[in-house]
C-alpha positions in Angstrom: -14.7 26.6 1.5 -11.0 26.8 2.2 -8.6 26.2 -0.7 -4.9 25.6 -0.8 -2.2 26.9 -3.2 1.2 25.1 -3.0 4.1 27.0 -4.5 6.4 24.5 -6.2 8.1 26.2 -9.1 11.7 26.5 -7.9 14.7 24.5 -9.1 15.8 23.4 -5.6 19.5 24.1 -6.2 20.5 23.3 -2.7 18.9 19.9 -3.0 21.0 18.9 -6.0 21.7 16.3 -7.3 18.3 15.1 -6.0 16.6 17.8 -7.9 18.7 17.7 -11.1 15.7 16.3 -13.0 12.9 16.5 -10.4 10.9 19.3 -8.7 11.9 20.0 -5.1 8.4 19.1 -3.9 8.7 15.5 -5.3 11.8 14.7 -3.2 10.9 11.9 -0.8 10.9 12.2 3.0 10.5 8.9 4.8 9.3 7.2 1.7 6.8 9.7 0.4 7.2 13.0 -1.5 7.0 16.3 0.3 4.0 17.1 -2.0 2.2 13.9 -1.2 2.7 14.4 2.5 1.4 18.0 2.3 -1.6 17.1 0.2 -2.5 14.3 2.6 -2.4 16.7 5.6 -4.6 19.2 3.8 -7.1 16.6 2.8 -7.3 15.2 6.3 -8.3 18.6 7.5 -11.0 18.9 4.8 -9.1 21.1 2.3 -9.6 19.2 -0.9 -9.5 22.1 -3.5 -5.7 22.1 -3.9 -3.7 23.8 -6.7 0.0 23.5 -7.4 1.9 26.5 -8.9 4.6 24.9 -11.0 7.7 25.9 -12.9 10.8 23.6 -13.0 9.9 20.1 -14.4 6.2 21.1 -14.2 5.0 18.1 -16.3 6.1 15.7 -13.5 3.6 17.4 -11.1 0.8 17.7 -13.7 1.2 14.0 -14.6 0.2 13.1 -11.0 -3.2 14.5 -11.6 -3.0 17.7 -9.7 -4.6 21.0 -10.9 -1.7 23.2 -11.8 -0.6 26.6 -13.2 2.8 27.5 -14.6 5.3 30.3 -13.9 7.1 30.2 -17.3 9.7 32.6 -15.9 10.5 30.4 -12.9 14.3 30.5 -13.6 14.5 34.3 -13.4 11.8 35.1 -10.9 11.0 34.3 -7.3 8.1 32.9 -5.2 5.8 35.9 -5.3 5.8 35.8 -9.1 4.9 32.1 -8.9 2.1 32.9 -6.4 0.4 35.3 -8.8 0.9 33.0 -11.8 -2.0 31.2 -10.2 -4.2 34.2 -10.3 -7.2 32.4 -11.7 -7.2 30.0 -8.7 -6.5 32.8 -6.2 -9.6 34.7 -7.5 -12.0 31.8 -6.6 -14.3 32.0 -3.6 -13.2 30.9 -0.2 -10.4 31.4 2.3 -6.9 30.7 0.7 -4.1 28.8 2.2 -0.7 29.5 0.6 2.0 27.0 1.3 5.6 26.6 0.3 6.3 23.4 -1.6 9.4 22.4 0.5 7.6 22.0 3.8 5.6 19.4 5.7 3.5 20.0 8.8 1.2 18.2 11.2 -2.6 18.4 11.0 -2.7 19.9 14.5 -0.8 22.9 13.2 -2.9 23.3 10.1 -6.1 23.2 12.2 -4.9 26.2 14.2 -4.3 28.1 11.0 -7.7 27.1 9.6 -9.4 28.3 12.8 -7.9 31.8 12.6 -10.4 34.3 11.1 -8.1 37.3 10.8 -7.6 39.0 7.4 -4.2 37.3 7.1 -2.5 34.7 9.3 1.0 33.4 9.4 2.1 30.2 11.1 5.0 31.0 13.4 7.2 28.4 15.2 8.3 29.7 18.6 10.5 26.6 19.2 12.4 27.2 16.0 15.8 27.1 17.6 15.5 23.4 18.3 15.1 22.7 14.6 17.6 25.2 13.4 20.2 23.8 15.8 19.7 20.4 14.2 20.2 21.9 10.7 22.9 24.4 11.3 26.0 25.0 13.4 25.0 28.6 14.0 21.2 29.0 13.9 21.4 32.8 13.8 23.1 32.7 10.4 20.0 31.4 8.6 17.3 32.8 10.8 15.3 35.9 10.1 13.7 38.5 12.3 10.2 38.0 13.5 8.6 40.4 15.9 5.1 39.9 17.4 3.3 42.8 19.2 1.3 42.5 22.4 -1.9 41.7 20.5 -0.4 38.7 18.7 0.2 40.4 15.3 3.4 40.2 13.3 5.0 43.6 12.9 8.3 42.6 11.3 9.7 39.5 9.5 12.4 38.5 7.0 15.3 40.7 7.9 18.8 39.7 8.9 18.9 39.5 12.7 21.7 41.0 14.8 20.8 38.9 17.8 18.3 36.4 19.1 16.2 39.1 20.9 14.7 40.2 17.6 13.5 36.7 16.7 10.4 35.7 18.6 9.8 32.8 16.2 10.2 31.8 12.6 7.7 32.1 9.8 7.1 28.5 8.5 5.9 29.2 5.0 2.2 28.8 5.7 -0.2 31.7 5.1 -4.0 32.1 5.2 -5.9 34.9 3.5 -9.5 35.4 4.6 -12.0 35.2 1.8 -13.1 38.8 2.3 -9.6 40.0 1.7 -8.5 37.9 -1.3 -9.4 40.6 -3.9 -7.6 43.3 -1.8 -4.6 41.0 -1.7 -4.5 40.8 -5.4 -5.1 44.5 -5.8 -2.2 45.3 -3.4 0.2 43.2 -5.6 -1.1 44.9 -8.8 -0.4 48.4 -7.4 3.2 47.7 -6.1 6.0 49.7 -7.7 7.6 47.4 -10.4 10.7 49.7 -10.4 11.4 49.6 -6.7 13.7 47.3 -4.8 12.5 45.2 -1.9 15.1 44.2 0.7 17.7 44.5 -2.0 15.8 42.6 -4.7 14.0 43.8 -7.8 10.3 43.3 -8.1 10.5 40.0 -10.0 12.8 38.5 -7.4 11.2 39.9 -4.3 11.1 37.5 -1.3 7.7 36.4 0.0 8.7 37.9 3.4 9.3 41.2 1.7 5.9 41.1 0.1 4.3 40.2 3.5 6.3 43.0 5.2 4.9 45.5 2.6 1.4 44.3 3.4 2.0 44.8 7.1 3.5 48.2 6.6 0.5 49.3 4.6 -1.9 48.4 7.4 -2.7 44.8 7.0 -3.0 42.9 10.3 -1.0 39.7 10.1 -2.0 37.4 13.0 0.7 35.1 14.4 -0.6 31.5 14.6 1.9 30.2 17.1 3.0 26.6 17.1 5.8 24.6 18.8 7.5 22.4 16.2 5.3 20.1 14.2 6.7 20.9 10.8 9.9 20.6 8.7 11.5 22.6 6.0 13.6 20.6 3.5 15.9 23.2 2.0 19.1 21.2 1.5 20.6 17.8 1.1 21.9 18.2 4.7 18.4 18.8 6.0 17.1 15.7 4.3 20.0 13.5 5.6 19.4 14.7 9.2 15.6 14.0 9.0 16.1 10.6 7.4 18.6 9.6 10.0 16.3 10.7 12.8 13.3 9.0 11.2 15.3 5.7 11.0 16.2 6.0 14.7 12.6 6.9 15.7 13.6 10.4 16.8 12.0 12.6 14.2 8.7 12.8 16.0 10.1 15.6 18.4 10.0 17.9 15.3 7.4 16.3 13.0 5.3 13.2 13.4 5.4 11.2 10.1 1.9 9.8 9.1 2.1 7.0 6.6 
């Protein structure tokens, strides 16, 4: 049975003051929290074993009745540390969905990810420029490289792009690990050099994309599950304001269809 682990430990500094005393995942979008929307989407696709990896204001998430784990070093570490703070959940049987806590996505996109049987799958939006153009004056400034080979596998991600030619899509923050590979996934993390730097960051502050790139460079085959919109990232107050305005005007559906 497929399980889902939602990473929701960060302080959400770019969403302040909305996150002064609230986890980022509990910020509302169109009247419901990001977490509630994501959980509903997972449940609608039959994913009911859901775990939340928490940190900042963790009690607020736990009080909602979710199964949780805690990254006690959330203020001084990054998302990969939060991921493996939920090791007990990761080690359980079944395929594993890993999702960022500041995203929402449509069931149709999730179903494509669930249907992929590769050892690791990444959801990739090939229409990313439409969403980035809404959020940013210069989409290239906040985009990252994403290269897919002729067989549909991601070979590079997470670097600073020099031009649009090295961006074949954007990684959306959704990962699936096949059940047969979960233990190898954990082992790979355990064997990483704690003294090395990863894209300019120390081990504790390594980006998720850096971790994924290291997996790929070591021989893991990361399948690109290609979508065209159908998701949102809420990274800043500006993002949220844009989305709420579009929702109120009935125009948000071109990027993400809100299900109440």
